[in-house]
mmJSON file of the N, C-alpha and C atoms, coordinates in Angstrom:
{"data_MODEL":{"atom_site":{
"group_PDB":["ATOM","ATOM","ATOM","ATOM","ATOM","ATOM","ATOM","ATOM","ATOM","ATOM","ATOM","ATOM","ATOM","ATOM","ATOM","ATOM","ATOM","ATOM","ATOM","ATOM","ATOM","ATOM","ATOM","ATOM","ATOM","ATOM","ATOM","ATOM","ATOM","ATOM","ATOM","ATOM","ATOM","ATOM","ATOM","ATOM","ATOM","ATOM","ATOM","ATOM","ATOM","ATOM","ATOM","ATOM","ATOM","ATOM","ATOM","ATOM","ATOM","ATOM","ATOM","ATOM","ATOM","ATOM","ATOM","ATOM","ATOM","ATOM","ATOM","ATOM","ATOM","ATOM","ATOM","ATOM","ATOM","ATOM","ATOM","ATOM","ATOM","ATOM","ATOM","ATOM","ATOM","ATOM","ATOM","ATOM","ATOM","ATOM","ATOM","ATOM","ATOM","ATOM","ATOM","ATOM","ATOM","ATOM","ATOM","ATOM","ATOM","ATOM","ATOM","ATOM","ATOM","ATOM","ATOM","ATOM","ATOM","ATOM","ATOM","ATOM","ATOM","ATOM","ATOM","ATOM","ATOM","ATOM","ATOM","ATOM","ATOM","ATOM","ATOM","ATOM","ATOM","ATOM","ATOM","ATOM","ATOM","ATOM","ATOM","ATOM","ATOM","ATOM","ATOM","ATOM","ATOM","ATOM","ATOM","ATOM","ATOM","ATOM","ATOM","ATOM","ATOM","ATOM","ATOM","ATOM","ATOM","ATOM","ATOM","ATOM","ATOM","ATOM","ATOM","ATOM","ATOM","ATOM","ATOM","ATOM","ATOM","ATOM","ATOM","ATOM","ATOM","ATOM","ATOM","ATOM","ATOM","ATOM","ATOM","ATOM","ATOM","ATOM","ATOM","ATOM","ATOM","ATOM","ATOM","ATOM","ATOM","ATOM","ATOM","ATOM","ATOM","ATOM","ATOM","ATOM","ATOM","ATOM","ATOM","ATOM","ATOM","ATOM","ATOM","ATOM","ATOM","ATOM","ATOM","ATOM","ATOM","ATOM","ATOM","ATOM","ATOM","ATOM","ATOM","ATOM","ATOM","ATOM","ATOM","ATOM","ATOM","ATOM","ATOM","ATOM","ATOM","ATOM","ATOM","ATOM","ATOM","ATOM"],
"id":[1,2,3,4,5,6,7,8,9,10,11,12,13,14,15,16,17,18,19,20,21,22,23,24,25,26,27,28,29,30,31,32,33,34,35,36,37,38,39,40,41,42,43,44,45,46,47,48,49,50,51,52,53,54,55,56,57,58,59,60,61,62,63,64,65,66,67,68,69,70,71,72,73,74,75,76,77,78,79,80,81,82,83,84,85,86,87,88,89,90,91,92,93,94,95,96,97,98,99,100,101,102,103,104,105,106,107,108,109,110,111,112,113,114,115,116,117,118,119,120,121,122,123,124,125,126,127,128,129,130,131,132,133,134,135,136,137,138,139,140,141,142,143,144,145,146,147,148,149,150,151,152,153,154,155,156,157,158,159,160,161,162,163,164,165,166,167,168,169,170,171,172,173,174,175,176,177,178,179,180,181,182,183,184,185,186,187,188,189,190,191,192,193,194,195,196,197,198,199,200,201,202,203,204,205,206,207,208,209,210],
"type_symbol":["N","C","C","N","C","C","N","C","C","N","C","C","N","C","C","N","C","C","N","C","C","N","C","C","N","C","C","N","C","C","N","C","C","N","C","C","N","C","C","N","C","C","N","C","C","N","C","C","N","C","C","N","C","C","N","C","C","N","C","C","N","C","C","N","C","C","N","C","C","N","C","C","N","C","C","N","C","C","N","C","C","N","C","C","N","C","C","N","C","C","N","C","C","N","C","C","N","C","C","N","C","C","N","C","C","N","C","C","N","C","C","N","C","C","N","C","C","N","C","C","N","C","C","N","C","C","N","C","C","N","C","C","N","C","C","N","C","C","N","C","C","N","C","C","N","C","C","N","C","C","N","C","C","N","C","C","N","C","C","N","C","C","N","C","C","N","C","C","N","C","C","N","C","C","N","C","C","N","C","C","N","C","C","N","C","C","N","C","C","N","C","C","N","C","C","N","C","C","N","C","C","N","C","C","N","C","C","N","C","C"],
"label_atom_id":["N","CA","C","N","CA","C","N","CA","C","N","CA","C","N","CA","C","N","CA","C","N","CA","C","N","CA","C","N","CA","C","N","CA","C","N","CA","C","N","CA","C","N","CA","C","N","CA","C","N","CA","C","N","CA","C","N","CA","C","N","CA","C","N","CA","C","N","CA","C","N","CA","C","N","CA","C","N","CA","C","N","CA","C","N","CA","C","N","CA","C","N","CA","C","N","CA","C","N","CA","C","N","CA","C","N","CA","C","N","CA","C","N","CA","C","N","CA","C","N","CA","C","N","CA","C","N","CA","C","N","CA","C","N","CA","C","N","CA","C","N","CA","C","N","CA","C","N","CA","C","N","CA","C","N","CA","C","N","CA","C","N","CA","C","N","CA","C","N","CA","C","N","CA","C","N","CA","C","N","CA","C","N","CA","C","N","CA","C","N","CA","C","N","CA","C","N","CA","C","N","CA","C","N","CA","C","N","CA","C","N","CA","C","N","CA","C","N","CA","C","N","CA","C","N","CA","C","N","CA","C","N","CA","C","N","CA","C","N","CA","C","N","CA","C"],
"label_alt_id":[null,null,null,null,null,null,null,null,null,null,null,null,null,null,null,null,null,null,null,null,null,null,null,null,null,null,null,null,null,null,null,null,null,null,null,null,null,null,null,null,null,null,null,null,null,null,null,null,null,null,null,null,null,null,null,null,null,null,null,null,null,null,null,null,null,null,null,null,null,null,null,null,null,null,null,null,null,null,null,null,null,null,null,null,null,null,null,null,null,null,null,null,null,null,null,null,null,null,null,null,null,null,null,null,null,null,null,null,null,null,null,null,null,null,null,null,null,null,null,null,null,null,null,null,null,null,null,null,null,null,null,null,null,null,null,null,null,null,null,null,null,null,null,null,null,null,null,null,null,null,null,null,null,null,null,null,null,null,null,null,null,null,null,null,null,null,null,null,null,null,null,null,null,null,null,null,null,null,null,null,null,null,null,null,null,null,null,null,null,null,null,null,null,null,null,null,null,null,null,null,null,null,null,null,null,null,null,null,null,null],
"label_comp_id":["MET","MET","MET","ALA","ALA","ALA","GLU","GLU","GLU","PRO","PRO","PRO","LYS","LYS","LYS","LYS","LYS","LYS","LYS","LYS","LYS","ASN","ASN","ASN","SER","SER","SER","LYS","LYS","LYS","ALA","ALA","ALA","ARG","ARG","ARG","THR","THR","THR","ARG","ARG","ARG","LYS","LYS","LYS","ARG","ARG","ARG","ARG","ARG","ARG","HIS","HIS","HIS","GLN","GLN","GLN","ILE","ILE","ILE","LYS","LYS","LYS","PHE","PHE","PHE","ALA","ALA","ALA","ALA","ALA","ALA","LYS","LYS","LYS","ASN","ASN","ASN","LEU","LEU","LEU","ASN","ASN","ASN","TYR","TYR","TYR","CYS","CYS","CYS","GLU","GLU","GLU","LYS","LYS","LYS","CYS","CYS","CYS","GLN","GLN","GLN","ALA","ALA","ALA","PRO","PRO","PRO","LYS","LYS","LYS","LEU","LEU","LEU","GLY","GLY","GLY","HIS","HIS","HIS","GLN","GLN","GLN","VAL","VAL","VAL","CYS","CYS","CYS","TYR","TYR","TYR","ASN","ASN","ASN","CYS","CYS","CYS","GLY","GLY","GLY","THR","THR","THR","TYR","TYR","TYR","ARG","ARG","ARG","GLY","GLY","GLY","ASN","ASN","ASN","GLN","GLN","GLN","VAL","VAL","VAL","ILE","ILE","ILE","SER","SER","SER","ASN","ASN","ASN","LYS","LYS","LYS","THR","THR","THR","LYS","LYS","LYS","SER","SER","SER","GLU","GLU","GLU","ILE","ILE","ILE","SER","SER","SER","SER","SER","SER","GLU","GLU","GLU","ILE","ILE","ILE","SER","SER","SER","GLU","GLU","GLU","LYS","LYS","LYS"],
"label_asym_id":["A","A","A","A","A","A","A","A","A","A","A","A","A","A","A","A","A","A","A","A","A","A","A","A","A","A","A","A","A","A","A","A","A","A","A","A","A","A","A","A","A","A","A","A","A","A","A","A","A","A","A","A","A","A","A","A","A","A","A","A","A","A","A","A","A","A","A","A","A","A","A","A","A","A","A","A","A","A","A","A","A","A","A","A","A","A","A","A","A","A","A","A","A","A","A","A","A","A","A","A","A","A","A","A","A","A","A","A","A","A","A","A","A","A","A","A","A","A","A","A","A","A","A","A","A","A","A","A","A","A","A","A","A","A","A","A","A","A","A","A","A","A","A","A","A","A","A","A","A","A","A","A","A","A","A","A","A","A","A","A","A","A","A","A","A","A","A","A","A","A","A","A","A","A","A","A","A","A","A","A","A","A","A","A","A","A","A","A","A","A","A","A","A","A","A","A","A","A","A","A","A","A","A","A","A","A","A","A","A","A"],
"label_entity_id":["1","1","1","1","1","1","1","1","1","1","1","1","1","1","1","1","1","1","1","1","1","1","1","1","1","1","1","1","1","1","1","1","1","1","1","1","1","1","1","1","1","1","1","1","1","1","1","1","1","1","1","1","1","1","1","1","1","1","1","1","1","1","1","1","1","1","1","1","1","1","1","1","1","1","1","1","1","1","1","1","1","1","1","1","1","1","1","1","1","1","1","1","1","1","1","1","1","1","1","1","1","1","1","1","1","1","1","1","1","1","1","1","1","1","1","1","1","1","1","1","1","1","1","1","1","1","1","1","1","1","1","1","1","1","1","1","1","1","1","1","1","1","1","1","1","1","1","1","1","1","1","1","1","1","1","1","1","1","1","1","1","1","1","1","1","1","1","1","1","1","1","1","1","1","1","1","1","1","1","1","1","1","1","1","1","1","1","1","1","1","1","1","1","1","1","1","1","1","1","1","1","1","1","1","1","1","1","1","1","1"],
"label_seq_id":[1,1,1,2,2,2,3,3,3,4,4,4,5,5,5,6,6,6,7,7,7,8,8,8,9,9,9,10,10,10,11,11,11,12,12,12,13,13,13,14,14,14,15,15,15,16,16,16,17,17,17,18,18,18,19,19,19,20,20,20,21,21,21,22,22,22,23,23,23,24,24,24,25,25,25,26,26,26,27,27,27,28,28,28,29,29,29,30,30,30,31,31,31,32,32,32,33,33,33,34,34,34,35,35,35,36,36,36,37,37,37,38,38,38,39,39,39,40,40,40,41,41,41,42,42,42,43,43,43,44,44,44,45,45,45,46,46,46,47,47,47,48,48,48,49,49,49,50,50,50,51,51,51,52,52,52,53,53,53,54,54,54,55,55,55,56,56,56,57,57,57,58,58,58,59,59,59,60,60,60,61,61,61,62,62,62,63,63,63,64,64,64,65,65,65,66,66,66,67,67,67,68,68,68,69,69,69,70,70,70],
"pdbx_PDB_ins_code":[null,null,null,null,null,null,null,null,null,null,null,null,null,null,null,null,null,null,null,null,null,null,null,null,null,null,null,null,null,null,null,null,null,null,null,null,null,null,null,null,null,null,null,null,null,null,null,null,null,null,null,null,null,null,null,null,null,null,null,null,null,null,null,null,null,null,null,null,null,null,null,null,null,null,null,null,null,null,null,null,null,null,null,null,null,null,null,null,null,null,null,null,null,null,null,null,null,null,null,null,null,null,null,null,null,null,null,null,null,null,null,null,null,null,null,null,null,null,null,null,null,null,null,null,null,null,null,null,null,null,null,null,null,null,null,null,null,null,null,null,null,null,null,null,null,null,null,null,null,null,null,null,null,null,null,null,null,null,null,null,null,null,null,null,null,null,null,null,null,null,null,null,null,null,null,null,null,null,null,null,null,null,null,null,null,null,null,null,null,null,null,null,null,null,null,null,null,null,null,null,null,null,null,null,null,null,null,null,null,null],
"Cartn_x":[107.837,106.951,107.419,106.507,106.861,107.381,108.418,109.008,108.727,108.492,108.284,109.567,109.397,110.552,111.195,110.347,110.847,110.104,110.729,110.111,109.013,107.864,106.809,107.173,106.931,107.234,106.228,106.584,105.689,104.388,104.474,103.28,102.329,102.874,102.047,101.371,102.113,101.563,100.471,100.713,99.75,98.498,98.64,97.465,96.53,97.126,96.327,95.684,96.449,95.97,95.01,94.933,94.065,92.595,92.291,90.904,90.451,91.399,91.077,90.811,89.581,89.202,88.485,88.489,87.719,86.269,85.386,83.953,83.474,82.588,82.02,81.123,81.143,80.342,78.869,78.022,76.589,76.061,75.335,74.737,73.28,72.874,71.473,71.012,69.719,69.179,68.507,68.69,68.121,66.599,65.975,64.51,63.869,64.56,63.977,64.231,65.489,65.819,66.187,66.229,66.538,67.942,68.853,70.243,70.986,71.92,72.674,73.579,73.658,74.501,74.96,75.995,76.475,75.566,75.483,74.65,75.159,74.262,74.57,75.375,75.11,75.794,74.747,75.098,74.237,74.236,73.079,72.981,73.749,74.677,75.499,74.677,73.636,72.837,71.9,71.134,70.12,70.403,71.377,71.755,70.83,70.104,69.211,69.801,69.387,69.761,68.536,68.081,66.889,65.665,65.551,64.394,64.468,65.516,65.657,66.721,66.458,67.412,68.547,69.76,70.905,71.855,72.093,73.028,72.262,72.541,71.886,72.496,71.719,72.172,72.676,73.09,73.561,74.94,75.167,76.476,77.418,78.69,79.667,79.388,78.928,78.657,77.473,76.446,75.308,75.719,76.572,77.026,77.886,78.782,79.651,78.854,77.789,76.962,76.191,75.749,75.053,76.001,77.231,78.209,78.543,78.679,79.036,77.882,76.632,75.487,75.41,75.9,75.831,76.867],
"Cartn_y":[10.585,10.09,8.749,7.901,6.579,6.676,5.894,5.848,4.482,4.409,3.107,2.268,0.956,0.062,-0.152,-0.291,-0.542,0.335,0.527,1.297,0.469,1.095,0.424,0.404,-0.713,-0.818,0.027,0.31,1.078,0.323,-0.985,-1.798,-1.721,-1.808,-1.764,-0.402,0.658,2.007,2.185,1.719,1.883,1.04,-0.135,-0.949,-0.187,0.522,1.294,2.506,3.18,4.417,4.203,3.001,2.806,2.907,2.844,2.986,4.449,5.365,6.791,7.237,7.648,8.02,9.36,10.016,11.244,10.871,11.564,11.333,12.176,11.618,12.377,13.479,14.637,15.754,15.51,15.856,15.692,16.843,16.509,17.525,17.706,18.968,19.313,19.902,20.135,20.716,22.031,23.003,24.329,24.24,24.981,24.978,25.632,26.602,27.368,26.722,26.406,25.929,24.446,23.778,22.347,21.988,22.94,22.668,22.106,21.176,20.661,21.738,21.769,22.743,22.157,22.726,22.297,22.88,22.2,22.668,23.967,24.809,26.101,26.997,26.915,27.739,28.4,29.528,30.197,29.378,29.246,28.515,29.282,28.607,29.247,29.554,28.76,28.897,30.1,30.231,31.295,32.35,32.135,33.15,33.238,32.172,32.203,31.397,31.759,31.018,30.959,29.748,29.497,30.219,30.266,30.853,32.355,33.012,34.458,34.769,35.776,36.207,36.944,36.43,36.998,37.681,37.045,37.559,37.779,38.895,39.137,38.245,37.894,36.999,37.753,38.968,39.751,39.276,39.259,38.879,40.078,39.825,40.907,41.964,41.532,42.495,43.396,42.84,43.645,44.667,44.261,45.169,46.279,45.93,46.946,47.928,47.453,48.357,49.313,48.863,49.742,50.823,50.442,51.396,52.448,52.028,52.952,53.921,53.491,54.37,55.495,55.246,56.261,57.265],
"Cartn_z":[52.93,51.914,51.395,51.067,50.562,49.137,48.883,47.544,46.941,45.62,45.003,45.036,45.272,45.348,43.984,42.937,41.593,40.598,39.446,38.377,37.712,37.484,36.732,35.256,34.602,33.18,32.378,31.127,30.25,30.026,29.878,29.642,30.836,32.033,33.239,33.377,33.111,33.173,32.129,30.915,29.829,30.044,30.685,31.016,31.942,32.888,33.827,33.143,32.295,31.678,30.523,29.958,28.793,29.168,30.465,30.91,30.889,30.942,30.969,29.539,29.263,27.903,27.918,26.779,26.619,26.389,27.057,26.86,25.68,24.891,23.787,24.339,23.706,24.173,23.838,24.79,24.588,23.741,22.7,21.85,22.21,22.293,22.45,21.131,21.011,19.794,20.123,19.264,19.447,19.447,20.359,20.453,19.232,18.661,17.558,16.191,15.887,14.538,14.498,15.634,15.732,15.242,15.217,14.84,16.048,15.866,17.007,17.597,18.943,19.624,20.946,21.528,22.831,23.907,25.04,26.129,26.725,27.189,27.809,26.879,25.584,24.594,23.704,23.134,22.169,20.886,20.255,18.991,17.921,17.276,16.25,15.004,14.772,13.563,13.629,14.726,14.779,15.843,16.742,17.72,18.917,19.251,20.407,21.558,22.767,23.971,24.852,25.155,25.963,25.4,24.101,23.436,23.239,23.738,23.588,22.542,21.713,20.699,21.395,21.302,22.0,21.019,19.881,18.883,17.583,16.929,15.647,14.578,13.58,12.517,11.296,11.46,10.325,9.902,8.606,8.092,8.159,7.944,7.991,6.927,5.742,4.675,5.034,5.697,6.116,7.17,8.101,9.155,8.563,7.643,7.049,6.195,5.534,4.729,5.624,6.809,7.745,8.276,8.544,9.064,7.994,6.755,5.694,5.379,5.62,5.385,6.417,7.625,8.702,8.524],
"occupancy":[1.0,1.0,1.0,1.0,1.0,1.0,1.0,1.0,1.0,1.0,1.0,1.0,1.0,1.0,1.0,1.0,1.0,1.0,1.0,1.0,1.0,1.0,1.0,1.0,1.0,1.0,1.0,1.0,1.0,1.0,1.0,1.0,1.0,1.0,1.0,1.0,1.0,1.0,1.0,1.0,1.0,1.0,1.0,1.0,1.0,1.0,1.0,1.0,1.0,1.0,1.0,1.0,1.0,1.0,1.0,1.0,1.0,1.0,1.0,1.0,1.0,1.0,1.0,1.0,1.0,1.0,1.0,1.0,1.0,1.0,1.0,1.0,1.0,1.0,1.0,1.0,1.0,1.0,1.0,1.0,1.0,1.0,1.0,1.0,1.0,1.0,1.0,1.0,1.0,1.0,1.0,1.0,1.0,1.0,1.0,1.0,1.0,1.0,1.0,1.0,1.0,1.0,1.0,1.0,1.0,1.0,1.0,1.0,1.0,1.0,1.0,1.0,1.0,1.0,1.0,1.0,1.0,1.0,1.0,1.0,1.0,1.0,1.0,1.0,1.0,1.0,1.0,1.0,1.0,1.0,1.0,1.0,1.0,1.0,1.0,1.0,1.0,1.0,1.0,1.0,1.0,1.0,1.0,1.0,1.0,1.0,1.0,1.0,1.0,1.0,1.0,1.0,1.0,1.0,1.0,1.0,1.0,1.0,1.0,1.0,1.0,1.0,1.0,1.0,1.0,1.0,1.0,1.0,1.0,1.0,1.0,1.0,1.0,1.0,1.0,1.0,1.0,1.0,1.0,1.0,1.0,1.0,1.0,1.0,1.0,1.0,1.0,1.0,1.0,1.0,1.0,1.0,1.0,1.0,1.0,1.0,1.0,1.0,1.0,1.0,1.0,1.0,1.0,1.0,1.0,1.0,1.0,1.0,1.0,1.0],
"B_iso_or_equiv":[0.0,0.0,0.0,0.0,0.0,0.0,0.0,0.0,0.0,0.0,0.0,0.0,0.0,0.0,0.0,0.0,0.0,0.0,0.0,0.0,0.0,0.0,0.0,0.0,0.0,0.0,0.0,0.0,0.0,0.0,0.0,0.0,0.0,0.0,0.0,0.0,0.0,0.0,0.0,0.0,0.0,0.0,0.0,0.0,0.0,0.0,0.0,0.0,0.0,0.0,0.0,0.0,0.0,0.0,0.0,0.0,0.0,0.0,0.0,0.0,0.0,0.0,0.0,0.0,0.0,0.0,0.0,0.0,0.0,0.0,0.0,0.0,0.0,0.0,0.0,0.0,0.0,0.0,0.0,0.0,0.0,0.0,0.0,0.0,0.0,0.0,0.0,0.0,0.0,0.0,0.0,0.0,0.0,0.0,0.0,0.0,0.0,0.0,0.0,0.0,0.0,0.0,0.0,0.0,0.0,0.0,0.0,0.0,0.0,0.0,0.0,0.0,0.0,0.0,0.0,0.0,0.0,0.0,0.0,0.0,0.0,0.0,0.0,0.0,0.0,0.0,0.0,0.0,0.0,0.0,0.0,0.0,0.0,0.0,0.0,0.0,0.0,0.0,0.0,0.0,0.0,0.0,0.0,0.0,0.0,0.0,0.0,0.0,0.0,0.0,0.0,0.0,0.0,0.0,0.0,0.0,0.0,0.0,0.0,0.0,0.0,0.0,0.0,0.0,0.0,0.0,0.0,0.0,0.0,0.0,0.0,0.0,0.0,0.0,0.0,0.0,0.0,0.0,0.0,0.0,0.0,0.0,0.0,0.0,0.0,0.0,0.0,0.0,0.0,0.0,0.0,0.0,0.0,0.0,0.0,0.0,0.0,0.0,0.0,0.0,0.0,0.0,0.0,0.0,0.0,0.0,0.0,0.0,0.0,0.0],
"pdbx_formal_charge":[null,null,null,null,null,null,null,null,null,null,null,null,null,null,null,null,null,null,null,null,null,null,null,null,null,null,null,null,null,null,null,null,null,null,null,null,null,null,null,null,null,null,null,null,null,null,null,null,null,null,null,null,null,null,null,null,null,null,null,null,null,null,null,null,null,null,null,null,null,null,null,null,null,null,null,null,null,null,null,null,null,null,null,null,null,null,null,null,null,null,null,null,null,null,null,null,null,null,null,null,null,null,null,null,null,null,null,null,null,null,null,null,null,null,null,null,null,null,null,null,null,null,null,null,null,null,null,null,null,null,null,null,null,null,null,null,null,null,null,null,null,null,null,null,null,null,null,null,null,null,null,null,null,null,null,null,null,null,null,null,null,null,null,null,null,null,null,null,null,null,null,null,null,null,null,null,null,null,null,null,null,null,null,null,null,null,null,null,null,null,null,null,null,null,null,null,null,null,null,null,null,null,null,null,null,null,null,null,null,null],
"auth_seq_id":[1,1,1,2,2,2,3,3,3,4,4,4,5,5,5,6,6,6,7,7,7,8,8,8,9,9,9,10,10,10,11,11,11,12,12,12,13,13,13,14,14,14,15,15,15,16,16,16,17,17,17,18,18,18,19,19,19,20,20,20,21,21,21,22,22,22,23,23,23,24,24,24,25,25,25,26,26,26,27,27,27,28,28,28,29,29,29,30,30,30,31,31,31,32,32,32,33,33,33,34,34,34,35,35,35,36,36,36,37,37,37,38,38,38,39,39,39,40,40,40,41,41,41,42,42,42,43,43,43,44,44,44,45,45,45,46,46,46,47,47,47,48,48,48,49,49,49,50,50,50,51,51,51,52,52,52,53,53,53,54,54,54,55,55,55,56,56,56,57,57,57,58,58,58,59,59,59,60,60,60,61,61,61,62,62,62,63,63,63,64,64,64,65,65,65,66,66,66,67,67,67,68,68,68,69,69,69,70,70,70],
"auth_comp_id":["MET","MET","MET","ALA","ALA","ALA","GLU","GLU","GLU","PRO","PRO","PRO","LYS","LYS","LYS","LYS","LYS","LYS","LYS","LYS","LYS","ASN","ASN","ASN","SER","SER","SER","LYS","LYS","LYS","ALA","ALA","ALA","ARG","ARG","ARG","THR","THR","THR","ARG","ARG","ARG","LYS","LYS","LYS","ARG","ARG","ARG","ARG","ARG","ARG","HIS","HIS","HIS","GLN","GLN","GLN","ILE","ILE","ILE","LYS","LYS","LYS","PHE","PHE","PHE","ALA","ALA","ALA","ALA","ALA","ALA","LYS","LYS","LYS","ASN","ASN","ASN","LEU","LEU","LEU","ASN","ASN","ASN","TYR","TYR","TYR","CYS","CYS","CYS","GLU","GLU","GLU","LYS","LYS","LYS","CYS","CYS","CYS","GLN","GLN","GLN","ALA","ALA","ALA","PRO","PRO","PRO","LYS","LYS","LYS","LEU","LEU","LEU","GLY","GLY","GLY","HIS","HIS","HIS","GLN","GLN","GLN","VAL","VAL","VAL","CYS","CYS","CYS","TYR","TYR","TYR","ASN","ASN","ASN","CYS","CYS","CYS","GLY","GLY","GLY","THR","THR","THR","TYR","TYR","TYR","ARG","ARG","ARG","GLY","GLY","GLY","ASN","ASN","ASN","GLN","GLN","GLN","VAL","VAL","VAL","ILE","ILE","ILE","SER","SER","SER","ASN","ASN","ASN","LYS","LYS","LYS","THR","THR","THR","LYS","LYS","LYS","SER","SER","SER","GLU","GLU","GLU","ILE","ILE","ILE","SER","SER","SER","SER","SER","SER","GLU","GLU","GLU","ILE","ILE","ILE","SER","SER","SER","GLU","GLU","GLU","LYS","LYS","LYS"],
"auth_asym_id":["A","A","A","A","A","A","A","A","A","A","A","A","A","A","A","A","A","A","A","A","A","A","A","A","A","A","A","A","A","A","A","A","A","A","A","A","A","A","A","A","A","A","A","A","A","A","A","A","A","A","A","A","A","A","A","A","A","A","A","A","A","A","A","A","A","A","A","A","A","A","A","A","A","A","A","A","A","A","A","A","A","A","A","A","A","A","A","A","A","A","A","A","A","A","A","A","A","A","A","A","A","A","A","A","A","A","A","A","A","A","A","A","A","A","A","A","A","A","A","A","A","A","A","A","A","A","A","A","A","A","A","A","A","A","A","A","A","A","A","A","A","A","A","A","A","A","A","A","A","A","A","A","A","A","A","A","A","A","A","A","A","A","A","A","A","A","A","A","A","A","A","A","A","A","A","A","A","A","A","A","A","A","A","A","A","A","A","A","A","A","A","A","A","A","A","A","A","A","A","A","A","A","A","A","A","A","A","A","A","A"],
"auth_atom_id":["N","CA","C","N","CA","C","N","CA","C","N","CA","C","N","CA","C","N","CA","C","N","CA","C","N","CA","C","N","CA","C","N","CA","C","N","CA","C","N","CA","C","N","CA","C","N","CA","C","N","CA","C","N","CA","C","N","CA","C","N","CA","C","N","CA","C","N","CA","C","N","CA","C","N","CA","C","N","CA","C","N","CA","C","N","CA","C","N","CA","C","N","CA","C","N","CA","C","N","CA","C","N","CA","C","N","CA","C","N","CA","C","N","CA","C","N","CA","C","N","CA","C","N","CA","C","N","CA","C","N","CA","C","N","CA","C","N","CA","C","N","CA","C","N","CA","C","N","CA","C","N","CA","C","N","CA","C","N","CA","C","N","CA","C","N","CA","C","N","CA","C","N","CA","C","N","CA","C","N","CA","C","N","CA","C","N","CA","C","N","CA","C","N","CA","C","N","CA","C","N","CA","C","N","CA","C","N","CA","C","N","CA","C","N","CA","C","N","CA","C","N","CA","C","N","CA","C","N","CA","C","N","CA","C","N","CA","C","N","CA","C","N","CA","C"],
"pdbx_PDB_model_num":[1,1,1,1,1,1,1,1,1,1,1,1,1,1,1,1,1,1,1,1,1,1,1,1,1,1,1,1,1,1,1,1,1,1,1,1,1,1,1,1,1,1,1,1,1,1,1,1,1,1,1,1,1,1,1,1,1,1,1,1,1,1,1,1,1,1,1,1,1,1,1,1,1,1,1,1,1,1,1,1,1,1,1,1,1,1,1,1,1,1,1,1,1,1,1,1,1,1,1,1,1,1,1,1,1,1,1,1,1,1,1,1,1,1,1,1,1,1,1,1,1,1,1,1,1,1,1,1,1,1,1,1,1,1,1,1,1,1,1,1,1,1,1,1,1,1,1,1,1,1,1,1,1,1,1,1,1,1,1,1,1,1,1,1,1,1,1,1,1,1,1,1,1,1,1,1,1,1,1,1,1,1,1,1,1,1,1,1,1,1,1,1,1,1,1,1,1,1,1,1,1,1,1,1,1,1,1,1,1,1]
}}}
């Protein structure tokens, strides 16, 4: 395998690496409530995915009260 002849300086390495950047995440909007959300994810606000209700919007207190009633 080929070996480098000399060590690259920190400046030279950093000049090359400064082009590598994180891309901003693309936000989509929920079809139902128009809240911003990430693509291919369930809407955190209303619990829908592609127009179908996937997660119930009940709070923890509502769920615990239902369990205690049973």
